[in-house]
C-alpha positions in Angstrom: 21.1 35.9 -11.4 17.8 34.1 -10.6 17.6 32.6 -7.1 17.6 28.8 -6.7 14.4 27.3 -5.2 15.2 25.0 -2.3 11.8 23.2 -2.6 12.5 19.5 -2.6 16.1 19.8 -1.3 17.1 16.8 0.7 18.8 16.9 4.1 22.2 16.0 2.6 21.8 18.8 0.0 21.0 21.4 2.6 23.9 20.3 4.8 26.1 20.8 1.7 24.7 24.2 1.0 25.4 25.3 4.6 28.9 24.1 4.2 29.4 25.9 0.9 28.2 29.1 2.5 30.9 28.8 5.2 28.9 27.3 8.0 28.7 24.0 9.8 26.7 21.0 8.3 24.3 20.9 11.3 23.0 24.3 10.2 21.7 22.6 7.1 19.8 20.3 9.4 18.3 23.3 11.2 17.4 24.8 7.8 15.7 21.5 6.8 13.6 21.6 10.0 12.5 25.2 9.4 11.4 24.5 5.8 9.7 21.2 6.1 8.7 20.7 9.7 8.0 24.2 11.0 6.9 25.6 7.7 8.9 28.8 7.9 10.1 29.9 4.5 11.5 33.3 5.4 15.2 32.9 6.0 15.3 36.1 8.0 13.1 34.5 10.7 15.1 31.4 11.2 16.4 32.6 14.5 18.9 29.8 15.3 20.8 30.4 12.0 23.6 33.0 12.1 23.0 36.4 10.6 25.7 35.7 8.0 24.1 32.4 6.9 20.7 34.0 6.7 22.0 36.8 4.5 23.8 34.4 2.2 20.7 32.3 1.9 18.7 35.4 1.0 21.2 36.3 -1.7 21.1 33.0 -3.5 18.0 31.0 -2.6 14.3 31.1 -2.2 11.7 28.5 -1.0 8.7 28.8 -3.2 5.7 26.4 -3.4 3.6 25.2 -6.3 1.2 27.5 -8.1 -2.5 26.4 -7.5 -4.7 27.6 -10.3 -7.9 25.8 -9.4 -9.7 24.1 -6.5 -12.8 22.0 -6.9 -15.0 20.6 -4.1 -17.1 17.5 -4.5 -20.5 16.9 -3.0 -18.8 14.4 -0.6 -16.2 17.2 0.4 -13.4 15.6 -1.6 -11.2 18.4 -2.9 -9.1 18.4 -6.1 -6.2 20.9 -6.4 -4.9 21.7 -9.9 -1.3 23.0 -10.1 0.5 24.7 -13.0 4.2 23.9 -13.0 7.0 26.1 -14.2 6.9 24.6 -17.7 3.1 24.9 -17.8 2.5 21.2 -17.2 -0.6 20.6 -15.1 -0.9 18.1 -12.3 -3.6 17.3 -9.8 -3.7 16.4 -6.1 -6.8 15.0 -4.3 -7.7 15.5 -0.6 -10.1 12.9 0.7 -11.6 13.7 4.1 -12.0 10.7 6.3 -13.5 10.3 9.8 -10.2 10.6 11.6 -7.6 11.5 8.9 -7.5 13.0 5.4 -6.0 10.9 2.7 -3.9 12.8 0.2 -3.5 11.3 -3.3 -0.2 12.7 -4.7 0.8 12.8 -8.4 4.3 11.5 -9.4 4.3 12.3 -13.1 2.6 14.8 -15.5 0.6 12.4 -17.6 1.5 8.7 -17.7 3.4 6.4 -20.0 1.4 3.2 -19.2 -1.7 3.9 -21.2 -4.1 1.8 -19.1 -7.3 1.4 -21.2 -9.6 2.6 -18.4 -7.7 5.6 -17.1 -8.1 9.2 -18.1 -4.5 10.1 -17.2 -3.2 7.2 -19.3 -4.9 8.6 -22.4 -2.9 11.8 -22.1 0.4 10.1 -22.8 3.6 11.0 -20.9 4.6 14.5 -20.0 7.6 14.1 -17.7 8.6 12.8 -14.2 7.9 15.2 -11.4 10.8 16.5 -9.4 11.1 15.9 -5.6 10.1 19.5 -5.1 6.9 19.1 -7.3 5.9 16.0 -5.3 6.7 17.3 -1.8 5.2 20.7 -2.9 1.8 19.1 -3.3 1.9 18.1 0.4 3.1 21.4 1.6 0.3 23.1 -0.4 -2.2 20.9 1.4 -0.7 21.8 4.8 -0.8 25.5 3.9 -4.4 25.4 2.8 -5.9 23.0 5.3 -3.6 23.3 8.3 -0.7 21.4 9.9 -2.8 18.4 10.8 -4.4 18.0 7.4 -2.2 15.2 6.2 -3.2 11.8 7.6 -2.5 9.2 5.0 -0.5 9.7 1.8 -1.1 7.6 -1.3 1.1 7.9 -4.4 -1.7 7.1 -6.8 -2.5 10.4 -8.4 -1.3 11.1 -11.9 1.5 8.9 -13.2 3.2 5.6 -12.2 5.3 6.4 -9.1 7.7 3.4 -9.6 8.7 4.8 -13.0 10.0 7.9 -11.1 11.7 5.8 -8.5 14.7 7.9 -7.4 12.6 11.1 -6.9 9.9 9.0 -5.1 12.4 7.6 -2.6 13.9 11.1 -1.8 10.4 12.5 -1.4 9.4 9.7 1.0 12.6 10.3 3.0 11.7 14.0 3.4 8.1 13.0 4.4 9.2 10.5 7.0 12.3 12.4 8.4 11.8 13.5 12.0 13.1 16.9 11.0 11.0 16.8 7.9 7.2 16.3 7.6 7.6 13.7 10.3 4.8 11.4 8.9 5.3 7.7 9.7 6.1 5.5 6.8 3.2 3.2 7.8 0.8 6.0 6.7 2.3 6.1 3.2 1.2 3.8 0.4 2.9 3.5 -3.0 0.4 2.3 -5.6 1.8 0.7 -8.7 0.5 -0.9 -11.9 3.1 -3.6 -11.5 6.7 -2.4 -12.2 8.3 -5.6 -11.0 12.0 -4.5 -10.7 11.1 -1.5 -8.7 8.8 -3.5 -6.4 11.9 -5.5 -5.5 13.9 -2.3 -5.1 11.2 -0.7 -2.8 11.3 -3.9 -0.7 15.0 -3.6 -0.4 15.0 0.2 0.3 14.4 -0.1 4.0 11.5 2.3 3.8 8.5 0.8 5.7 5.9 2.1 3.4 2.8 0.1 2.2 2.4 -1.3 -1.3 -0.7 -1.4 -3.4 -0.8 -3.2 -6.7 -3.4 -2.4 -9.4 -4.4 -5.9 -10.4 -7.9 -5.8 -12.0 -7.8 -9.3 -13.3 -6.1 -12.6 -12.4 -6.3 -13.8 -16.0 -3.2 -12.8 -18.1 -5.1 -12.0 -21.3 -7.8 -9.9 -19.6 -5.1 -7.9 -17.7 -3.2 -7.3 -20.9 -6.4 -5.8 -22.4 -6.7 -3.4 -19.5 -3.1 -2.7 -18.7 -0.4 -2.8 -21.4 2.3 -3.1 -18.6 1.1 -6.7 -18.3 2.8 -7.4 -21.7 6.2 -6.7 -20.1 5.6 -8.1 -16.6 3.6 -11.3 -16.4 1.3 -12.1 -13.5 3.7 -14.8 -12.3 6.5 -12.2 -12.1 4.1 -9.7 -10.4 2.9 -12.2 -7.8 6.5 -13.3 -7.1 7.4 -9.6 -6.5 4.4 -9.2 -4.2 5.5 -12.2 -2.2 9.0 -10.9 -2.0 7.8 -7.5 -0.7 5.5 -9.0 1.8 8.2 -11.3 3.1 11.0 -8.7 3.1 9.0 -5.9 4.7 6.7 -8.2 6.8 3.8 -6.2 5.5 0.4 -7.1 3.9 0.0 -6.2 0.3 -3.1 -4.5 -1.0 -4.4 -5.6 -4.4 -6.6 -3.0 -6.0 -9.3 -4.6 -8.2 -11.5 -2.3 -10.3 -14.7 -4.1 -11.4 -15.8 -3.5 -15.0 -19.3 -4.7 -15.8 -19.4 -7.9 -17.8 -15.6 -8.1 -18.1 -14.0 -9.1 -14.8 -16.9 -9.5 -12.4 -18.0 -13.1 -12.8 -17.8 -16.1 -10.5 -14.9 -17.4 -12.6 -13.0 -14.2 -12.2 -13.4 -14.3 -8.4 -12.3 -18.0 -8.2 -9.2 -17.2 -10.3 -8.3 -14.2 -8.2 -8.6 -16.3 -5.0 -6.4 -19.0 -6.5 -3.7 -16.6 -7.6 -3.3 -14.7 -4.3 -3.2 -17.8 -2.3 -0.2 -17.7 0.1 0.4 -14.0 -0.3 -0.4 -11.9 2.9 -2.8 -9.5 1.3 -6.1 -7.7 1.3 -8.2 -7.0 -1.7 -9.8 -3.6 -2.3 -12.8 -3.8 -4.7 -13.8 -0.6 -6.5 -16.6 -0.1 -9.1 -15.2 1.5 -12.2 -15.6 5.2 -12.6 -16.5 5.8 -16.3 -14.3 8.1 -18.3 -15.8 9.7 -21.4 -14.7 8.2 -24.6 -13.5 4.9 -23.0 -15.3 1.6 -23.6 -15.8 0.1 -20.1 -18.8 0.6 -17.9 -19.6 0.6 -14.2 -21.3 -2.5 -12.6 -24.3 -2.0 -10.3 -23.9 -1.9 -6.6 -25.6 -5.3 -6.5 -23.1 -6.7 -8.9 -20.2 -5.4 -6.7 -21.8 -6.9 -3.6 -22.2 -10.2 -5.4 -18.6 -10.3 -6.4 -17.4 -9.3 -2.9 -19.6 -11.9 -1.3 -18.1 -14.7 -3.5 -14.6 -13.5 -2.9 -15.1 -13.2 0.8 -15.7 -16.9 1.1 -12.4 -17.6 -0.5 -10.0 -14.8 0.5 -9.0 -13.5 3.9 -9.6 -9.7 3.7 -11.9 -8.2 1.2 -13.2 -4.6 1.3 -15.4 -2.6 -1.1 -14.0 0.9 -1.5 -16.4 3.7 -2.1 -15.7 6.1 -4.9 -15.0 9.7 -3.8 -15.0 12.9 -5.8 -16.6 11.4 -8.9 -18.6 14.6 -9.7 -15.3 16.6 -9.9 -13.4 13.8 -11.8 -11.2 13.2 -8.7 -11.9 9.5 -8.4 -9.5 6.7 -9.2 -8.7 6.7 -12.9 -10.3 10.1 -13.6 -7.4 12.5 -13.0 -6.6 14.3 -16.2 -6.6 18.0 -15.7 -6.0 19.8 -19.0 -2.7 18.2 -19.9 -3.0 18.3 -23.6 -0.1 17.5 -26.0 1.9 15.0 -24.0 3.9 12.6 -26.1 3.3 8.9 -25.9 6.2 7.0 -24.4 6.5 3.3 -24.4 7.4 1.4 -21.2 11.2 1.2 -21.1 
């Protein structure tokens, strides 16, 4: 019988396994710490577990990480990791070096169901949700490659829409933030969404003190619909109401991600509308020039156009930053992640 991989097992699940193997539940907590916090995957070397439990674990279980098949390094030192999953689906993780911390962009799905018109992943269609093990496994791979201190900030904005894989996302975050787990503070974790309104409310109510980023890209309803089909289901009014709820409930500032497309959403009128719509929401706005994707219609504004838009917005909104694209030469920048995931089926938003 094939051994069961414990990658992605929660604290409660490991406590139950310890009990099922004839030991006390707290031994499951010790196992959890060995696997996620210490990084020891050899049961035989888990010295505070009984010999009996170690033998039983060896009989039935393994702890095996993801299979990396390719690493690419950008001119700016951004790294993209390509993983092949057990069913041959491919996913990507991006490691962005910063002055004090690395930022890790984690994928939550193979492909994406949302079909945003500017995004390479969206053109692939939907493969499937990633398991907890496949999400946490990306971070463990980063630790194994780059060292225990490699993970600074974590952003769920790689391939896929994290809030459409909500239950697995929450369990993954619980493992990341657990003191016996990866022990990374929730304030260093950001969930980036295209605007799945019910799950924004659920995330606000979850008790997890993570940050929220919303891909906005236009404050005009019809323009946003052209860019993001999800806007046909969740209107801007509903989205901004959800943003207000999250900010109020979690007492946190929202980040609105705004990608600038030349001649489409970068005018004075667009800036004024944006400032009007976010009024009263504790937020900051991240501006990013579009990273062109081959075969898609939109184009990148010049740096001067980006600065012009930022200058206008700065006079009307509280916090505006211009985010520099990273990893564009290895297709690791925002909207470019695609791997080689060919043959995903299109799935409409449920």
